[in-house]
N, C-alpha and C positions, 0 to 999 in steps of 0.2 A: 504494499498498499503507500502511496504517495506520504511524502512528509515520516519518515521513518527515522528513528535519532542516528543511524548509521551513517546519513549523509547530512553534512551539517547546510543550514541556509535553505533557499527556497528553489526548489527545482523548476525551470522556465525553458519551453518549447517554443521556438518560433518556425513558422512553416509558409513556404509560399508555395503558391500552382496554382498557374495558368490552366485551367479547368474547361476551357472552350468545347475540347473534344467531348468531356461527358455529356454534354447535353444536344450533340451533334448524333450520338451513336451510344443513350441512357445504359438499352439493355445489355450491351454487351461490355462496356466499360466501367460503368458507377460501382456496381457490386466488386469489381477488385481494385480499383481505387479506393474505396472505403475498406476493405479487408487490412490492403498495405497502410494505410495510413493509421488506421486502429492499431496494427503491429508495433508502428514506432510510439504512438501514446502508451500503450503496454511497456514496451521497453524502457521507456526513458521516464515514463512516472511524472509528468511535471505538473506541477500544483497550479500555475500560472502558464495559459498555452494561446499562441495566436495562429491564426491560420489568415494568411493572406492570399484570397483569391483575384485571377486576373479573367476577363472575357467569360466573367461567369453570366450563366444562360447560352453560350454559345454566339453563333453568328446571326443565328435568327431567333432575337431574345421573346417573341411574341409567342411563336410558335413553339415556345420553350418552356413557357411558365410554368405548366404542371411539372413538368419535371425538376423544375428551380424549388419550388413549394415542397418537393418530394427530399429533394436533396437535402435541404434544410432541416425537415422533421426527422431525417434519418439521424442527423448530426446532433442535434439537441435530444434524442429521445432513444438512442439506443444504448443496450445492455451495456457497451465498450465505453460510454460518455455517462452513466448513471451514477458515478462520484462526483461531477462536476455539476454541483447545485446552483451556480451562476453562472450567467452568459450574456454576454451581449454581440448582436448582430446588426452589422450596418450593409445592406443591400441597395444598391444604387441599381432601382429597378425601371426608372425615368427614360425610359429607350426612346420617348416620343419626342426628347427634347434634344436637339442636335447641338445646343449649345452647352448643356450641362451633361448628357450622359457619357457616363466612364466604363460601364459593365464591372466596376470592381464591388469585391465583396469580402468585408473584415468580420471575423469570426475570433471572439475570446471566451475563453472557458477559464470558469475558477474551482478550482478543486474543494472538495469539503472541509478538508484539514487548512486551508489558508483562511484563517480570521479576519484581518482587516486588509481591506483592497478598495483603493481608490482613483476614482476617474476625474479628469479635469474637465469642467465645464467651462469654455473658452468666452462663452459671453458674460457668465457672472465673476469669470477670473477666479475661481476656488475649484477645490477637490469636495466631489461626492461619494459618499459611500455608496457601492455594488452590492444589490441585493436583487433576488430573484432573476429570471431571462426574460430578456426584452428585444423585440427586433422591431430596426427600424429602417425602412425602405421606402421605396418613391423618391419622395424630394428631400434629400440627404441636406440640402443647403439652408435647412429653415432649424437643422438636429444644433442644439448648440455643444452637446458630447464632442463635437469632430470638425477638422477643417476641411472642403473638398474641394479642389479645382481641376478641373479639365484644360488642358493646353490652347493656346489659342491657335486658331486655325492655320496663319501665317507661319507657324513653328514648321508646318510640314505642309506645305500649299499641296504636293503633288498627290496627297490621299484627301480626295472630296469630304469623306465623312470619319474623321478619327476616333477612336474612342479612349485617346490617352490620357493619364491623367494622375493626380495623386487623392490619397485619403489620410489626416492624419489625427492619430489620439494620442492622448497624452494620461500616465498612469501612476500612483505611487504603491509599492509593495512594499511591506515591511520598512517603510518610512523611504526610501528609494524611487525617486521619481525617475523618468523616461518618458521619450516620444516613440510611439510605433508609426512607421509611414509605410502604406501599401502603394506600392508604385507601378505605374506600366507606359513604359517609351517607347519610342517610337519605331519600327521596326525596317529593314532593308527592304525597299520597292521591287528592285533589281538588282539580280546578281550582275551584271552586265554592268551596271554603274556602279557596283559597290567596288567590282575590279578596277576600274578606270585610275583610281587615284588611291593614296596609301598618306594620311589617312581620309578613308571615305566620306563622302559627303553626309552621309546615313550618320555615322559618328560624330560629326559636327554636330549634326541637328541634336542627337541624343545627349551631347554635351550641355549642348545650351539648355534644355530642358531640365537635365540634372540640377544644375547649377541655381537655376530659378528655385526649385523646390528647396536646396540646402540653404537659400538664401531668406527663404520665407521661415523656415524652420527658426533660424536663428535670428533674426530679425527682432526690432525692440517693443514688437508689442507683448510680450509674455517673458517670465523668467528663461533664463536658457537653462536647459538639463541635458543629459545623454541623450541620443536618439539612435534608432534601429531604423533601417529603410531599406527594406524586402518586398521585391515584387519580382516582374519580369521586365529586367531592363534592357532587353534584346541587345546585350552586348554582341557584337559580332568578330570573329578571329581578324586579323588584317588582310582582306581577302586575297588583294595583290601578292603579298609575302607568301601566304599559304600557297598558291598557286605556282609560284615561281618554285618554292621548296618541293612540292609534292611532282611536279613536271618540270624536273632541271634537265634532262637528257631529252625533252618534247619538243616537239617542233609545231608550232600555231598555226591552225587555217582558220580563216576569217569567211563566215559565211553573211551575207548583204542582202537585202530586202530588194527584190526586183525593181519594185516601184520608187521605193525613197531611199534605196544602197543605206539604209540604217543597219548597223550592226546588228545581227539576229542571235548569232551564236558562235560560238570559238570551240574548235577543235582541237585539243592536244593529242599528239601523234608520238609514239617511240620513235628515236632516230633510225632504229633499227627492230628487230625482232618483227619483220612484214608490215611495219608503219601502225600495230597495235594501236587502236585507240585508248588513252588512260583517262581523260579526262574531257567531257562534254558542257558547257557553260552557256545558257539560255538567259532570262530574266527570271525563270522560276526553275531553273533546272541546272542541279548541281550533281552529277553524275560522273565520281569517280571509281575506278575499278576496283579497287579494294577498300574497304569501309574498316577494315581490321585497325587500320592507324589512328581511327579515332577510337576504339575502344582497347586497344593494347597500352597495359598499365596507366588505364584511366585516363588514357588521351595524353599525358603528361607532356610528350614530345612536342604538342601542338600549344602548349600554354605559353610558350614565348610570343607567340601571336596574340596574343590576350593581351590587349595595350591599351581599352578605353579606360578602365579604372585609374589608371596611370596619371590619367591629366587632374583626380583628385587626391593624389597621393597624400599629400598635407590635412584634407579634409575628411577622407573615410577610409577606413580598414576591413580588410578581410582576413578572415582565416586562411591557410594553404588550403587550396582545392587537392580531394583525391579523390575524385569521381569524375565518369567521363563526361563530355557536354550533356547539356541537359534537353537540348532542340536538337534536330526537329526528329521524332522519333516516329516509327510507323504507328497509324491508328489502326492499323489490323490487332483485331484482340489476339491472334496467335502469335503475332510478334514481338514479343516483348524486348528484345534487345535490338532490335531492327532502326537503322535511319532511313527516314526518307531520302530521295535523292532531288529534294526540293531546294537546297540550300547546303551551304560548309556547316556540318554541326560546331556550335559554339555555346558556352556556359554562358546563356542568357538569364535564366532564374538565379540570383545572387542574394544573400543575407551581409550586407552591410553596414558600419556602425561609425560614430564619430570616435575621437580619440577617446574621451571618457568613456563612453559605453565599452570601448576593446579593453581598458582598465577593470570594468565591473564585469567583464566575461572570465578576463586572463587572470584575475584574483581569483575566482574558484578553479581554476586551473592549477594553480599552486600549491593548492589545498591536497588536493589529489586529485586522476585522471576522471573527470568529469565533462569536457567540454566536447563534444560531438559535431560535425560540419559534415554533414552527408547528404546525398539523395534517396530517394524513396521508389521501392518497386524496382530492381536493377533487372531483374528478370521477367516483370510484370507489365504489359501494357498497360500503361496509365494516362493515355491519349499522346498528344505530338509532343509534351512537353511532361518530363519527371519532376514532382514536388523535391525540394531543397530545405533542408531543416537544419537549425543550430539547436543544440542543447545545452545548457549549461545550469549553474545556480549562482543565485546573489546571495552573496557573504551577508550577515548580521554586520549593519553599520558600513556597509558597502556604497558606495557612490553617494549622489547628491540627495540631502535630506530636504523636504517639503516644507523649509522653514517658514516660511511666509504663510502659508499659511497652517503653522502646526496649532493654533487654536481651533480652528474650524477641523483639524482630524481627530480632537482629542476631546471633541463636544460632549459632554456626558448624556446630552439628550438620546444621541446613536447608540445603537444596539449594538452590541459586542457582536 
């Protein structure tokens, strides 16, 4: 049971999952996904758990509403979660609003052994004790317990209707305050465009959007606290460098459209060996002859091409990655380990933290080996993204205390 005396501190589990596939094929995928998720919960026995979902409801939200309700009900009432007697769920279901819709879903579960936990009211600027289970949906803009924003259209003009944005909540556990930010950044619209320059134009767009979010988190409106930013960052490997490395001894053939002369395909062939095709690259095709390079030793040979986070090296920290690229996996329920040949596999799904949050996490690591950063369902189809999780413990007295709100937190009228 969570909270046993053998392990000091408060067990925390942070999970990020792009779940769009689950609502496009719920019959085949949701059962497997939930089973693997519950297994991680059972293994790490968190007292506080945050699940950040992106593309909640799938590509066709209106048609998936019944599947959304079923999925939420299952998470809140399953036997695997029966010891979590308090929960907060924030679902952006306002799919008819082009201006606001982000398709983000943020779930927070509190174990019965966790006695005092508070959530920040951004409007009242004070913490409120969390009791019971509550679901907020539709228009989250009016909910004072979070901040939600969709990125402006001009950030990514070539995508007519993007859903990208973020949701921020603030929590206080054992008198330690921190922000949790659910984020979804812009994708690569074309493999050919991504290949043209290094770094790609898309990485520049993601850099701008993530910088905007970080500036919002630390602006002057609220007291600064530690923060965790986790979601689908859509970080990609440096495409030009990867292709040059994978196809060192290849020759490139360019295929152009007859009517526009636009490049529509690149074919890389071995210089000898009967000119065997090694890689074919199109707008939405990345067909490399040997997928094992992305799986061998968890793909760590490719980490040198994972460069997008380096821009934020003084503002964001990540634990060492020891799992294979989290995207794009086959959505065929029978192919749990196979990548789709649509994009170059990359570590899109991440859990990042501020420097002070890093100290919070690594403080527990110094006590005993209790920090884990990994993916979920390595051998099972979880949709096109594998969820990624961080498990750690908040030690007594760690982090920044909620000093400004101490009187609110200790108000005698609050029930224990």
